[in-house]
N, C-alpha and C positions, 0 to 999 in steps of 0.2 A: 202617784205613783202606778205604774206603766207596768201591766204583767208580759210574760214574754212574746203573748199572744197579739198583743196589740200594736198598732201604728204609730209609734210617736213619732216628731215632730223630727229629734235629730240624734243622729248616735253618733261621738268621737271618740275615736281607737287613741290609745296614748293619755296616762296620765300624768305626762311632765309638767310643766309653768305652764305652758300653751293652751295642752288639752281643757287642764285643768280651768285659766282662765276662761279658755271660749265654750267650755260648761258652763260657768258661772256665770259668763252673761247671758247665754241662753234660758238658765234657769230663771234670773232676775225679770225675762223679759218672759215669764206666763209659757216658755215651751216645754212641751215633754222632753228631755236631753236623761240619755244615757250612757253614763262613762265606763270603757269598756279599758280595762287595763291588763298585762299580759301576767304580769307580777305582783304577787301579794304586795299591799300598800302595809308601812313604808319600805321602798326598798334603794339598792343602790345602784343598780344594774347600766342606767341610764343618765341624763345629765342635769339633771335639775335635782338630785338629793345633795345633800350635805348641810351644812349651819351659814354658810354666808356666800354673800355674791354681792359684786362691785354697781350701785346706780350712780347713775351719771350724767351730765349737759354736752359735758366735752367730745365732742364728734368732728368726723374733718368734715362729714355732708350736714348742709343745713337744715334738709328732711327730716333725719334721728335725731335734732338738736328740737326742733319744733312739734315733734313725735312724744319729747320727755315731758313736757309742758303735762303732758293725760296722761304719761305714767305717772306722774308723784302723783296728780289727782286720785288715781282709782287705788293708789296703794295707800292714802291718805283714807280714803272712803272704806277701803278693807281692814285698815286700822280699828276704823271706827268701828265696826258692824262685829267686827273679833272683839274686841274689847281686848288686846293684846299688842306689845307694840310687833310691828316687823320690821323698822327700818331706821337707824340712825345716820343722822348728817354727820360727816367725819371729815365733810372735804375732800376732794381728787388731787392728788397732786401727779401732775406728768413733767416727764425727765428725759433730757434732749439735751442734743448739741443746740445751741443757737441758732444754728442755719441749715436743722433736720427742715424736712420740707412738711412735716406734718404738722410736728409742732406747728409751725406758723400757716398753717391751716387751719390747725384749732383752733389759737389763738383768734384767727379772721372771724370765722363761723361763732366764739362765743362772743363778741364785740358785736358783731352784725348782729345778732338773736337780743342783745341785751342783758347775757347771763355775767351775774356778778363773779369776774376772777381777777386774780391779781398776779402781774409776768414778776419773777421772781430771778435775778441774778444770784450767781457763787456765793456771794458775799452773805445777802440778805435768806439764801437758803442755809448757809452755815450758819447762824447764827438764830435761826428761828428752828432748823431741824438738827441739832450739832449732832446726832447722830447716823446722820446722814453726809458720805464721802463723795464728793463729788471729783471727776475727773476735770480735767483744763478746761475750757469751751462748755463746760453742759451747763443747763439753764432750768428755772421752771415755768411752771404754771400751773394756777390754785385755781382750780375746778369747784368753789366756793360750797358748790350743791348737793358735790358727792359724798357717796355713805354705803353704805354697808348693809343690801337688804337680808332677811334672815329666813334663806330658803326655807330650811324643814318644815318652820314654823306657819310659814307663807302657804306649802302646800297641804297642811293638815286645816289652816286656815279656808281654805278656798274648796279642799274637802267635805268638811262641816258644811259648808254655807252653801255647796251640791244638794245637799240630801236636806238641810231645814228647808230648802226650797221647791223640795219635791223632787228632784232628782237622783236617779240611782247612779252608786257609784260601785262598779263589779271587777274587783280587780281576780283578779288569778286564773284571767280565760282570757288566753291566745287567740286571734281570731284568724282561724281556719282557712275560710273562705269569704266573698263578698261576692254577692249576684247584684250588680248592678242594673237599675231600672228604675220605675217609680211603684211599688216603695221598694229604696234598696236593702236586701238581707243581710246581715251580715252572720256568718255563722262562728261563735266560738268555741272552745272545748266544753262549754258548760251547757249550751243552747244555741239560740235560734232569735234573731231580734228583726224587728222590719221597720223602717223609717222611711220620711219624706226627705230628710236630708242625712249627708253624711262628710263629717270633718275627718281627716288622717294627719291625728300628730304627731309620729310613732319615732318620730327622729331618726334615730340611727336605723328602726326596720323599716323605712318608709316606702322605699325600693322593695322590699319584698313584697310589700299587699301592692304595690304597683303595677309588676310586672303583671299577672294576671292580669292585669286591667289595663293592657296595651300599652303603659309607659314605662318609662326608667327615667331617672331627674340626677343630675349632672352632681349628684352629692359623692363627699371625702368623711369617711369617718373616722376619725385619731384616737388615740386612747392618749390620754393627757396625764400625767406624774401630778397632781397634787402635794406640792411638799410644803412642809412645816419644820419651821428651822427653831431649834433653843436659845433662847435670848440667857445671854450670860445673867443679866442682870432681870428676874422676872419683872414684867410690867414696861420696860423702858421703850418698848415701841406700842404700847397700850392705846386705846383710846382715854384713859385715865390723865397721860401724859399729853393729851394732843395730838398725839402721831396721827395721819391721816393715811388712806387710801393712796396706792401709788400705779402708776403705769410709766414702761419705760420704753421709749421710740427711741429702735435704732441703737442705743449702745453697744459698745462692743462688749465681750464680743457674741451678744446676741441678735439672727438676722432677724429674729420675731421681738414680739412684743414680750416685758416681763413684770407683772402685776402684785402687787401682793395689797394684804388688809393687816389692817391692827391685829396685835394680838387676842386673844380673848375666848376664841373657840374650844382651845385644850388651854389649860394653862402654862402659861409658862413660855408659848409654842408661837409663831406666826405665819401666816402662810404668805409663801412666796411662791410662784409658779411662773409656767413658761409657755405662752399662750400658743404652742403648737405641739404636737407626738407624731407617733408614728403609726401607718395605717393598721386597723384593724376589721376584721369581721367581728359584729357584736356579740354574736354567737360564742365567741373564742377570747374573750375579751382578758381573762384571769388564764389563760394557757402558760405553761411557761416563757414559749416566745413572746409573746408579747411584753417581758419584762429584759427579754437579752439585750434592747439599745437603749444604753440609760444617754445617749449626751445630749440629753437634755437637763437631765441633774446634772451633770458635766459644766452647762453652760451658769444655771443657776448658781452654782457653786462657786464660779468664780466672781459671779457679780455680785453675792452675797459680801466673800470675802474683799471684795474693792469697795464696796460702798456701802452696805450694815455691818462694819463692824462688831458691832456689839450682839451680834448674832454668831452662834457657832455655825460653821462652813459646810456642816455635811449634815443631811437632812434626818431628823429626829423621825420622822414615819411620812410614809406616802400612800396615798389615797388614789386610786384608778377612779377615771371620770371617761365620757365619750362627746367628743365632739362635732355636731355635722354641719359643715360648710359646704357651701359653691363654688366655684373657679373664684368667680368674684366677690364673694362673703357678704354678699346681701343674701336677705331669705326672701323665697317663694312662698309666696302667697293667691292660687289662682283656682280658677274651676278645671277640674278636667277638661279635654278639649273636646270630650266626646258623650260624658254623663255631665251632664249640668249642674244637676243637683249634689255631685262627690266635689269638693271645697280641699286644697291639702295645702297644708304650710311647713314648712322644712326648710335648713340651714340657717338655723338663729341661734348659732351659737356666738357667744360676744356680741349680740346685737338687742334694742331694746326689747321687752319681753313683751309688756302690755297692751298697747294700743294695736296687735297685729291679734290679739287675742278678740279683742272689743270686732277688730276689721273681719275675722271670721265668723264672727258671729251676723254681721251686715251681709256679709257673702250668701 
């Protein structure tokens, strides 16, 4: 373990899933790594907290679907090392109008990449998932490899692994200054660190760290309402009933995706969310003004009423989460244009998690 005065191999700023996996890969390759996190762990201030996330191979782009092969392998490896379950295969049901271009593109990608899937007509969907109602013309595609990742458990497993491999996980250390060069110097509220390389995976706080380094990325930070809806009959949308994760594409009245996961995080509650939100300063996420616009909740309420009749149409619980997106919704992973030993990863919300972290290590 490196002392603060030592020059380590790498400093990673931000202990969300990207930063944790980056530090994990570095430590596994016998690099001396320090992972800095501004909040005390665990926390719910960013994008990686909560009990569950969807994992899938169903993407419009071939390269994301190809990346997922490595994703699944790394999750299985981490599960084996941690000795705890981090993933559950449930399938992912894509819902949309038969002529929906994104649904057709995803289906074509799955076929090209040899991913096992099933196209389901409205009648087949009704037989298989009787507690899902479809409007006229809506169909489904089932990505059988889709499932649930246990997010909080994964973060703990990664942070434990980093420490076990000799890395430092330093929480409650907000970064105050970055001095580029070789070595790069990072000053936090608790001390000063030096490293051969720096990786910035700070999510909504990325540009706060990059502006003093002369660049600003086109990142949009959104406050998402993570909504949980009460089952009229507990367990009716649960894994025990073979209910899958789902993703609604272009379904009226929603201009953005709607997604859901089987009930289980909270007894009798199912997570159904809108893949969009309101612009927010990450430092003001919990200010009263951030709660004022609930258009997304109203959209979800109509969707639940029309498509998931065995849920109460008003959310029982709302939890905030932050998304960080780029204009084209593809992530950024690159070196700083002036400082070659500074690597930046940002804009990962809604995209595959793990291969980019391996790539951060490679950069």
